[in-house]
C-alpha positions as CSV (number, residue, x, y, z in Angstrom):
1,M,135.7,97.9,99.9
2,E,134.0,101.2,100.4
3,L,131.5,100.8,97.4
4,L,130.4,97.3,99.1
5,H,128.8,99.5,102.0
6,I,126.7,101.3,99.6
7,F,124.6,98.4,98.7
8,P,122.5,97.7,101.7
9,H,121.3,101.1,102.0
10,L,120.6,101.7,98.0
11,N,118.6,98.1,98.6
12,A,116.8,99.7,101.3
13,V,115.9,102.6,99.5
14,L,114.9,100.3,96.4
15,N,112.7,98.3,98.8
16,A,110.9,101.3,100.3
17,S,110.5,103.2,97.4
18,S,108.8,99.8,95.9
19,G,106.5,99.7,99.1
20,V,105.5,103.6,98.5
21,L,104.8,103.2,94.6
22,L,102.8,99.8,95.5
23,I,100.4,101.8,98.1
24,S,100.1,104.7,95.9
25,G,99.4,102.5,93.0
26,F,96.6,100.5,95.1
27,Y,95.3,104.0,96.1
28,F,95.1,105.2,92.4
29,I,93.4,101.9,91.2
30,L,90.8,102.4,93.9
31,T,90.1,106.0,92.7
32,R,90.0,105.0,89.6
33,Q,92.9,106.8,88.2
34,V,94.1,104.2,86.1
35,H,97.1,106.0,84.4
36,R,98.6,106.9,87.6
37,H,98.0,103.1,88.7
38,R,99.9,102.1,85.9
39,F,102.7,104.5,86.2
40,C,103.1,103.4,90.0
41,M,102.8,99.7,89.3
42,L,105.4,100.0,86.4
43,S,107.7,101.9,88.4
44,A,107.5,99.5,91.4
45,S,108.4,96.6,88.8
46,I,111.3,98.4,87.4
47,I,112.3,99.4,91.1
48,S,112.2,95.7,92.2
49,A,114.0,94.5,89.3
50,L,116.7,97.4,89.9
51,F,116.8,95.9,93.5
52,L,117.0,92.2,92.6
53,V,120.1,92.9,90.4
54,S,121.5,95.2,93.0
55,Y,121.0,92.7,95.9
56,V,122.9,89.9,93.5
57,T,125.9,92.1,92.7
58,H,126.0,93.0,96.2
59,H,126.3,89.5,97.4
60,V,128.3,88.5,94.4
61,I,131.1,91.1,95.2
62,R,130.9,90.2,98.8
63,T,131.2,86.5,98.5
64,S,133.2,86.2,95.2
65,Y,135.4,89.0,95.3
66,F,136.2,89.8,99.1
67,G,135.2,86.2,100.3
68,L,133.2,87.8,103.2
69,G,130.3,85.7,103.3
70,T,127.0,86.7,104.4
71,T,126.7,89.5,106.9
72,K,125.8,88.2,110.4
73,F,123.1,89.3,112.6
74,T,124.4,90.2,116.0
75,G,121.0,90.8,118.1
76,E,120.7,88.7,121.0
77,G,117.4,87.5,123.0
78,I,113.9,87.6,121.6
79,V,115.1,89.7,118.9
80,R,117.1,86.7,117.2
81,P,114.0,84.4,116.7
82,I,112.0,87.6,115.4
83,Y,114.5,88.7,113.1
84,F,115.2,85.2,111.4
85,T,111.3,84.8,111.3
86,I,111.2,88.0,109.3
87,L,114.0,87.1,107.3
88,T,113.0,83.5,106.3
89,S,109.0,84.6,105.4
90,H,110.8,87.6,103.4
91,T,113.3,85.5,101.4
92,I,110.6,82.5,100.9
93,L,107.8,84.9,99.9
94,A,110.2,87.2,97.6
95,T,111.2,84.1,95.9
96,L,107.7,82.8,95.3
97,V,106.0,86.3,94.3
98,A,108.5,87.4,91.5
99,P,107.2,85.3,88.9
100,F,103.7,86.1,89.6
101,V,104.6,89.9,89.7
102,I,105.5,89.3,86.3
103,L,102.7,87.5,85.2
104,T,100.1,90.1,86.9
105,L,102.2,92.6,84.8
106,V,102.1,90.9,81.5
107,R,98.2,90.4,82.1
108,A,97.7,94.2,82.6
109,L,100.1,94.9,79.8
110,K,98.0,92.9,77.3
111,G,94.8,94.2,78.4
112,N,93.5,91.2,80.0
113,F,92.3,93.1,83.0
114,D,89.8,90.5,84.7
115,V,92.2,87.7,85.0
116,H,95.0,90.8,85.8
117,K,92.7,91.7,88.7
118,K,92.1,88.3,90.0
119,I,95.9,87.7,90.1
120,A,96.7,91.0,91.4
121,R,94.5,90.3,94.4
122,L,96.6,87.7,95.7
123,V,100.0,89.0,94.6
124,Y,99.7,92.5,95.9
125,P,99.7,91.9,99.5
126,V,102.4,89.6,99.2
127,W,104.5,91.8,97.2
128,L,103.8,94.7,99.6
129,Y,104.7,92.7,102.6
130,V,108.3,91.3,101.0
131,S,109.0,95.3,100.3
132,I,108.3,96.4,104.1
133,T,110.0,93.3,105.3
134,G,112.8,94.0,103.1
135,V,113.3,97.3,105.0
136,I,112.8,95.8,108.4
137,V,115.5,93.3,107.6
138,Y,117.8,96.2,106.7
139,L,117.1,98.2,109.5
140,M,117.7,95.3,112.1
141,L,120.7,94.0,110.4
142,Y,122.5,97.4,109.5
143,Q,121.2,100.1,111.8
144,L,119.7,98.5,115.1
145,Y,122.3,95.6,115.2
146,P,125.0,96.4,113.2
147,A,128.2,94.0,112.9
148,R,130.8,94.9,115.5
């Protein structure tokens, strides 16, 4: 059961790391440091994939093995609709952006930079939003308003 408590913290670190790499990668492409941009974006992709594996593993263990269900948000008042708005937008956009991240990455790896650039301009801000809101959800759910 102790292992189960590690997952939210690990997931937040993975989300935050992905966000830092995304911002760094954006900076590097703006300054025409293509190799550093490539490294950051590939790393952000790998870390995001690790996050997905960790997130799914956590929820499978939590529900299937321990039968605990989802973690309940305990915040009250105005913070409650704020949390659920952030969580809902995060969840929907994370689901929608994932295949486009892969498509953007494939376009770059194949050297189709014109299409990559067009797609990336749309995908990047959504992916960054998902990374940032993932950390916000973690902070609200596990640090600011932990289950009693």
